[in-house]
FIMI-22237 format. One line per 5 residues: number of its first residue (from 1); for each residue x negated, y negated, z negated of N, C-alpha, C. Coordinates in Angstrom, 1 decimal. Layout:
# FIMI-22237
NUM) X/Y/Z/X/Y/Z/X/Y/Z; ... .
***
This chain:
# FIMI-22237
1) -8.5/21.2/0.0/-9.1/20.1/0.8/-7.9/19.4/1.7; -7.1/20.0/2.1/-5.8/19.3/2.9/-5.2/18.5/1.8; -5.0/18.7/0.5/-4.3/17.9/-0.8/-5.2/16.9/-0.5; -6.7/16.9/-0.9/-7.6/15.7/-1.1/-7.4/14.8/0.2; -7.5/15.3/1.4/-7.4/14.6/2.4/-5.9/13.8/2.9 .
6) -5.2/14.1/2.3/-3.9/13.6/2.4/-3.4/12.6/1.4; -4.1/12.8/0.4/-4.0/11.8/-1.0/-5.1/10.7/-0.3; -6.2/11.1/0.0/-7.3/9.8/0.6/-6.4/8.8/1.7; -5.8/9.6/2.6/-5.0/8.8/3.8/-4.1/7.9/2.8; -3.0/8.5/1.9/-2.4/7.8/1.6/-2.4/6.9/0.8 .
11) -3.7/6.7/0.2/-4.3/5.6/-0.5/-4.2/4.5/0.1; -5.2/4.8/1.2/-5.7/3.9/2.5/-4.2/3.3/3.2; -3.1/3.8/3.5/-2.2/3.5/4.2/-1.0/2.6/3.4; -1.0/2.9/1.9/0.1/2.4/1.2/-0.3/0.5/0.8; -1.6/0.5/0.7/-1.4/-1.4/1.0/-1.2/-1.7/2.4 .
16) -1.7/-0.9/3.7/-1.2/-1.5/4.9/0.4/-1.6/4.9; 1.1/-0.5/4.3/2.7/-0.3/4.4/3.0/-1.6/3.8; 2.8/-1.9/2.8/3.2/-3.0/1.6/2.6/-4.4/2.5; 1.7/-4.2/3.4/1.7/-5.9/4.3/2.9/-5.8/5.2; 3.1/-5.0/5.4/4.4/-4.9/6.3/5.4/-5.0/6.2 .
21) 5.9/-5.2/4.8/7.2/-5.1/3.9/8.0/-6.2/5.1; 9.3/-6.2/5.1/10.0/-6.9/5.7/10.2/-8.6/4.9; 9.6/-9.6/5.5/9.8/-10.7/4.4/10.8/-11.7/4.6; 11.6/-11.2/5.7/13.0/-12.0/6.2/13.8/-12.3/4.9; 14.6/-13.6/5.1/15.3/-13.9/4.4/16.4/-13.1/4.4 .
26) 17.4/-13.0/3.2/18.3/-12.1/3.1/19.6/-13.3/3.2; 20.8/-12.3/3.7/21.9/-13.5/4.1/22.3/-14.1/3.0; 22.6/-13.1/1.5/22.9/-14.1/0.6/22.1/-15.0/0.2; 20.9/-15.5/0.6/19.8/-16.2/0.0/20.2/-17.9/1.2; 20.3/-17.3/2.5/20.4/-18.4/3.3/21.9/-19.1/3.0 .
31) 23.2/-18.0/2.7/24.2/-18.9/2.0/24.5/-19.5/1.1; 23.4/-19.3/0.4/23.0/-20.0/-1.0/22.5/-21.5/-0.2; 21.6/-21.4/0.4/20.9/-22.6/0.6/22.0/-23.2/1.7; 23.0/-22.9/2.5/23.5/-23.9/3.1/24.7/-24.3/2.1; 25.5/-23.4/1.1/26.3/-24.1/0.0/25.8/-25.2/-0.6 .
36) 24.3/-25.1/-1.3/23.6/-25.9/-1.7/23.6/-27.3/-0.8; 23.2/-27.3/0.5/23.2/-28.4/1.4/24.8/-29.1/1.5; 25.9/-28.4/1.4/27.1/-28.7/1.3/27.3/-29.5/0.0; 27.0/-29.2/-1.4/27.2/-29.7/-2.3/26.4/-31.3/-2.5; 24.9/-31.2/-1.8/24.2/-32.3/-1.9/25.1/-33.4/-1.1 .
41) 25.5/-33.1/-0.1/25.9/-33.9/0.8/27.4/-34.6/-0.3; 28.4/-33.6/-0.3/29.4/-33.8/-1.5/29.5/-34.7/-2.3; 28.2/-34.4/-3.3/27.8/-35.4/-4.3/27.3/-36.9/-4.1; 27.2/-37.2/-2.7/26.6/-38.6/-2.1/27.8/-39.2/-2.3; 29.1/-38.5/-1.7/30.3/-39.4/-1.4/30.5/-40.3/-2.7 .
46) 30.9/-41.6/-2.7/31.1/-42.3/-3.7/32.6/-42.4/-4.2; 32.9/-42.8/-5.5/34.5/-42.4/-5.8/34.8/-41.1/-6.1; 36.4/-40.6/-6.2/36.7/-39.8/-6.2/36.9/-38.8/-5.4; 36.2/-37.6/-5.2/36.5/-36.5/-3.9/37.0/-35.2/-4.8; 37.7/-34.7/-3.9/38.3/-33.6/-3.8/38.1/-32.4/-2.6 .
51) 36.9/-31.7/-2.8/36.5/-30.7/-1.7/37.3/-29.4/-1.9; 37.5/-29.3/-0.2/38.3/-28.1/-0.6/38.1/-26.7/0.7; 36.9/-26.2/0.1/36.1/-25.2/1.0/37.3/-24.2/1.9; 37.2/-24.2/3.3/37.8/-23.3/3.9/37.2/-21.9/3.8; 38.5/-21.1/3.9/38.3/-19.8/3.5/37.1/-19.1/4.6 .
56) 36.1/-18.4/3.6/34.9/-17.6/4.2/35.2/-16.9/5.8; 34.4/-16.6/6.4/34.4/-16.0/7.7/33.4/-15.0/7.5; 33.6/-13.5/8.2/32.9/-12.8/8.1/31.4/-13.3/9.0; 30.2/-12.7/8.6/29.0/-13.1/8.9/28.8/-13.1/10.6; 28.7/-14.3/10.9/28.4/-14.2/12.6/26.9/-13.4/12.9 .
61) 26.4/-12.4/13.5/25.6/-11.6/13.8/24.7/-12.6/14.7; 23.4/-12.7/14.6/22.2/-13.3/15.1/21.7/-12.9/16.6; 22.2/-11.2/16.8/21.9/-10.6/18.0/20.3/-9.9/17.4; 20.1/-9.3/18.4/18.4/-8.3/18.3/17.5/-8.9/19.4; 17.3/-10.4/19.2/16.2/-10.8/19.8/14.8/-10.6/19.2 .
66) 14.0/-10.0/19.5/12.8/-9.4/18.8/11.7/-10.6/18.6; 11.9/-11.8/19.7/10.9/-12.9/19.8/11.2/-13.8/18.9; 12.9/-14.1/18.7/13.3/-15.1/17.8/13.0/-14.5/16.3; 12.4/-13.4/16.0/12.5/-12.9/14.8/13.7/-12.7/14.4; 14.8/-12.5/14.8/15.8/-11.9/14.3/16.5/-10.8/15.1 .
71) 16.5/-9.5/14.1/16.9/-8.4/14.3/18.5/-8.1/14.3; 19.2/-7.1/14.8/20.3/-6.7/15.1/20.9/-6.8/13.5; 20.3/-6.4/12.7/20.7/-6.6/11.1/20.9/-7.8/10.7; 20.6/-9.0/11.3/20.8/-10.5/10.8/21.9/-11.3/11.2; 22.0/-12.2/10.4/23.4/-12.8/10.8/23.2/-14.0/10.3 .
76) 24.4/-15.1/10.4/24.0/-16.6/9.9/25.9/-16.7/9.6; 25.4/-17.8/8.1/26.5/-18.3/7.4/26.9/-19.5/8.2; 28.0/-20.0/8.3/29.0/-21.3/8.6/29.9/-21.3/7.5; 29.8/-22.5/7.0/30.2/-23.2/5.8/31.5/-24.7/6.3; 32.5/-24.3/5.7/33.5/-25.8/6.1/34.0/-26.0/5.0 .
81) 33.6/-27.6/4.7/34.8/-28.1/3.6/35.2/-29.2/3.9; 36.5/-29.3/3.8/37.4/-30.4/3.9/37.3/-31.4/2.4; 36.9/-32.7/2.4/36.7/-33.4/1.1/37.6/-34.4/1.2; 38.3/-34.8/0.2/39.4/-35.6/0.3/38.9/-36.8/-0.8; 38.7/-37.8/-0.1/38.0/-39.3/-0.4/38.8/-40.2/-1.2 .
86) 38.6/-41.5/-1.7/38.9/-42.5/-2.1/40.1/-43.3/-1.0; 40.9/-43.9/-1.1/41.2/-44.5/-0.2/40.5/-45.9/0.0; 40.0/-46.5/-0.9/39.6/-47.2/-0.4/37.7/-47.1/0.0; 37.3/-46.0/0.2/36.1/-45.4/0.5/36.0/-46.3/2.6; 35.0/-46.7/2.9/34.4/-47.0/4.3/33.9/-45.9/4.7 .
91) 34.6/-44.9/5.3/34.1/-43.6/5.5/33.1/-43.6/6.8; 33.1/-44.7/8.1/32.3/-44.5/8.7/31.0/-45.1/8.5; 31.1/-46.2/7.0/30.1/-47.0/6.4/29.2/-46.0/5.7; 29.9/-45.0/5.3/29.4/-44.0/4.1/28.5/-42.8/5.0; 29.3/-42.5/6.3/28.7/-41.5/7.3/27.4/-41.9/7.9 .
96) 27.2/-43.4/8.4/26.1/-43.9/8.9/24.8/-43.9/7.6; 25.1/-43.9/6.4/24.2/-44.1/5.6/23.9/-42.5/5.0; 24.5/-41.7/5.3/23.9/-40.4/5.1/22.5/-39.9/5.4; 22.2/-40.1/6.5/20.4/-39.9/6.6/19.8/-40.4/5.9; 19.9/-41.7/5.6/19.0/-42.5/5.0/19.1/-41.9/3.4 .
101) 20.4/-41.5/2.9/20.5/-41.3/1.4/19.8/-39.9/1.4; 19.7/-39.0/2.1/19.5/-37.7/2.0/17.7/-37.8/1.8; 17.1/-38.6/2.6/15.8/-38.9/2.4/15.0/-38.3/3.5; 13.4/-38.0/2.9/13.0/-36.7/3.8/13.2/-35.3/3.7; 13.0/-34.8/4.8/13.2/-33.4/4.8/14.6/-33.3/5.7 .
106) 15.0/-34.2/6.5/16.2/-34.4/7.0/16.0/-35.2/8.4; 16.9/-34.9/9.4/16.9/-35.6/10.3/17.6/-35.6/11.4; 18.3/-36.6/11.9/19.4/-36.7/12.9/19.0/-36.2/14.4; 20.4/-35.2/15.1/20.3/-34.9/16.3/21.4/-35.4/17.0; 21.0/-36.4/18.1/22.2/-36.2/19.1/22.4/-35.0/19.9 .
111) 23.7/-34.8/19.7/24.4/-33.4/20.5/24.9/-33.8/21.7; 25.0/-35.3/22.0/25.3/-35.7/23.5/26.8/-35.6/23.8; 27.5/-35.0/22.5/29.2/-35.1/22.9/29.5/-36.1/22.3; 30.4/-37.3/22.8/31.0/-38.5/22.6/32.2/-37.8/21.4; 32.6/-38.4/20.7/33.6/-38.1/19.9/34.5/-39.6/19.2 .
116) 35.4/-39.5/19.5/36.5/-41.2/18.9/36.4/-40.9/17.2; 35.4/-40.5/16.8/35.2/-40.7/15.0/34.0/-40.6/14.5; 33.9/-41.2/13.5/32.3/-41.3/12.8/31.9/-39.8/12.8; 30.6/-39.6/13.3/30.0/-38.2/13.0/28.4/-38.6/12.8; 28.0/-37.3/12.2/26.4/-37.5/12.3/26.1/-35.9/12.1 .
121) 25.0/-35.7/13.2/24.7/-34.4/13.1/23.3/-34.2/12.5; 23.0/-33.4/11.3/21.6/-33.3/10.9/21.2/-32.0/10.6; 19.7/-32.0/10.7/18.8/-30.8/11.0/17.7/-31.1/9.7; 18.0/-30.3/8.8/17.1/-29.8/7.4/15.7/-29.0/7.8; 14.8/-29.6/7.6/13.6/-28.8/7.9/13.2/-27.4/7.5 .
126) 13.5/-27.8/6.0/13.1/-26.5/5.2/14.1/-26.5/4.0; 14.5/-25.4/3.6/14.4/-24.3/4.8/15.7/-24.5/5.7; 15.8/-24.1/6.9/16.2/-24.4/8.1/17.7/-24.6/8.1; 18.4/-25.3/8.4/20.0/-25.2/8.7/20.3/-26.6/9.3; 21.6/-26.6/9.7/22.1/-27.8/10.5/23.6/-27.8/9.7 .
131) 23.7/-29.3/9.8/24.7/-30.0/9.1/25.5/-31.1/9.7; 26.8/-31.0/10.0/27.5/-32.2/10.5/28.7/-32.7/9.3; 28.7/-34.2/9.5/29.4/-34.8/8.8/30.1/-35.6/9.7; 31.7/-35.5/9.3/32.7/-36.0/10.5/33.6/-36.6/9.2; 34.2/-38.0/10.4/35.6/-38.4/9.5/36.4/-37.9/10.0 .
136) 37.8/-37.6/9.0/38.8/-36.9/9.4/39.9/-37.4/8.4; 41.1/-37.5/8.9/42.2/-38.0/7.9/43.2/-36.9/8.3; 44.0/-36.5/7.2/45.1/-35.5/7.1/46.2/-36.4/6.2; 47.2/-36.2/6.8/48.4/-36.5/6.2/48.4/-38.0/5.6; 48.0/-38.6/6.5/47.6/-40.0/6.1/46.4/-40.4/5.0 .
141) 45.8/-39.4/4.5/44.9/-39.5/3.6/43.4/-39.3/4.3; 42.5/-40.4/3.8/41.2/-40.4/4.5/40.2/-39.2/3.7; 39.3/-38.7/4.8/38.7/-37.4/4.6/37.5/-37.3/5.3; 36.7/-36.2/4.8/35.7/-36.1/5.3/35.0/-34.7/5.4; 34.7/-34.0/6.5/34.5/-32.5/6.9/32.7/-32.4/7.3 .
146) 32.7/-31.5/6.2/31.4/-30.9/6.3/30.9/-29.5/6.7; 30.4/-29.3/7.7/30.1/-27.9/8.4/28.6/-27.5/8.6; 28.4/-26.6/7.9/27.1/-26.0/7.9/26.9/-25.1/8.5; 25.8/-25.1/9.2/25.2/-23.5/9.8/23.7/-23.0/9.4; 23.7/-21.9/8.7/22.4/-21.4/8.2/21.5/-20.9/9.0 .
151) 20.2/-20.6/8.7/19.1/-19.6/9.4/19.6/-18.1/9.6; 19.1/-17.3/10.1/19.5/-16.1/10.2/18.9/-15.3/8.9; 19.9/-14.0/8.6/19.1/-13.9/7.2/19.9/-12.4/7.4; 19.0/-11.1/6.7/19.2/-9.8/6.9/20.3/-9.5/6.0; 21.4/-8.8/6.6/22.8/-8.5/5.9/22.0/-7.5/5.1 .
156) 22.6/-7.2/3.5/22.4/-5.9/3.3/23.4/-4.7/3.8; 23.0/-3.7/3.6/24.0/-2.6/4.0/24.8/-2.4/2.4; 26.5/-2.4/3.1/27.3/-1.9/2.3/27.5/-0.8/1.5; 27.3/-0.2/0.2/27.4/1.0/0.1/28.6/1.7/0.1; 28.8/2.9/0.5/29.9/3.7/1.0/30.9/3.9/0.2 .
161) 30.6/3.7/-1.1/31.6/3.7/-2.0/32.4/2.3/-2.4; 31.9/1.3/-1.6/32.4/0.2/-1.6/32.5/-0.5/-0.5; 33.9/-1.2/-0.4/34.3/-1.6/0.9/35.4/-3.0/0.5; 35.4/-4.1/1.7/36.6/-5.1/1.1/37.4/-4.5/1.1; 38.1/-3.5/1.8/39.5/-3.1/1.7/39.7/-2.4/0.2 .
166) 38.7/-2.1/-0.8/38.7/-1.7/-2.0/39.0/-2.4/-2.7; 38.6/-3.9/-2.3/38.7/-4.9/-3.4/40.4/-5.4/-3.6; 41.1/-5.0/-4.6/42.2/-5.5/-5.1/42.3/-6.5/-6.1; 41.7/-7.7/-5.4/41.9/-9.0/-6.1/42.3/-10.0/-5.1; 42.9/-11.4/-5.9/42.7/-12.6/-5.2/41.3/-13.5/-5.3 .
171) 40.3/-13.0/-5.4/39.3/-13.3/-5.8/38.2/-13.0/-4.6; 37.8/-14.3/-4.1/36.3/-13.6/-3.1/35.1/-12.9/-4.1; 35.0/-11.6/-3.6/33.8/-11.0/-4.2/32.5/-11.6/-3.9; 32.2/-12.8/-3.2/31.2/-13.4/-3.3/30.8/-14.4/-4.0; 32.1/-15.6/-4.1/31.9/-16.8/-4.6/32.8/-16.7/-6.1 .
176) 33.5/-15.6/-6.1/34.5/-15.5/-7.5/35.3/-16.5/-7.4; 35.7/-17.0/-6.3/36.9/-18.3/-6.4/38.0/-17.7/-5.6; 39.1/-18.7/-5.9/40.3/-18.1/-5.2/40.3/-18.2/-3.7; 41.0/-17.3/-3.1/40.6/-17.6/-1.6/42.1/-17.1/-0.9; 42.1/-17.5/0.2/43.2/-16.9/1.3/42.8/-16.2/2.3 .
181) 43.6/-15.4/2.8/43.1/-14.7/4.0/42.6/-15.7/5.0; 41.1/-15.0/5.7/40.5/-15.9/6.7/41.6/-16.2/7.9; 41.0/-17.1/8.6/41.7/-17.9/9.5/40.7/-18.5/10.4; 40.4/-18.4/11.5/39.7/-19.2/12.4/39.2/-20.5/11.9; 38.0/-20.8/11.7/37.7/-22.4/11.3/37.9/-23.3/12.6 .
186) 38.2/-24.6/12.5/38.7/-25.5/13.6/37.4/-25.2/14.6; 37.2/-25.8/15.6/36.2/-25.9/16.6/35.5/-27.5/16.5; 34.3/-27.3/16.2/33.6/-28.8/16.1/32.7/-29.0/17.0; 32.1/-30.0/17.5/30.8/-30.4/18.0/29.4/-29.7/17.4; 29.6/-29.4/16.1/28.3/-28.6/15.6/28.2/-27.3/16.0 .
191) 29.2/-27.0/16.7/29.2/-25.3/16.9/28.3/-25.2/18.4; 27.9/-26.4/18.9/27.2/-26.4/20.1/25.9/-25.8/20.0; 25.4/-25.9/18.5/23.8/-25.5/18.2/23.6/-23.9/17.8; 22.4/-23.5/18.2/23.1/-22.2/17.7/22.5/-21.6/16.5; 22.5/-21.0/15.4/21.7/-21.0/14.2/20.1/-20.9/14.3 .
196) 19.5/-21.3/13.4/18.1/-21.0/13.3/17.8/-19.6/12.7; 16.7/-19.3/13.6/15.9/-18.1/13.1/15.3/-17.8/12.3; 14.9/-16.6/11.7/14.0/-16.3/10.7/12.7/-16.9/10.9; 12.0/-16.9/11.9/10.7/-17.7/11.9/10.8/-19.0/11.8; 11.8/-19.9/12.2/12.1/-21.5/11.9/12.2/-21.6/10.7 .
***
């Protein structure tokens, strides 16, 4: 009798449990969304370009605010690309046209922080992310900096048998591309906005 009651209860509860499954995006997914946005903007730059992604940082925790939908297991991705461009490119003119070139699904946001160079801050509606495009010059060469911040995603637990210290390679375990020891990313006005939560 008890066995039948347990089985009946289990059959009733299973659909309810399935409906309560965690539907929040994973960190790897929001990271991929952010990199896709960087690639999309870099592809718009006319002429010859040389993108140089900065070393990736550890995921930044979103905190444990239940009202925002971001748990203590959530983090957001930040990406920083330095793009060398052709000497004849009108960088301010290009940056001014980026919003219209991207089209629907993007909007501009005024951060209210004056800067002495061309810059545009963009918000993507779906999936939510922020992207800043800035004029930059290094060693006398024209360049454009792309800084992206993803929405929050759940960080998958790292298996006990695997850790970053156990990786004996000069390649990044995520991107499989050459990388250098992580260093703090330069501060940008884009950092003034907190990342989007899973509910946005």
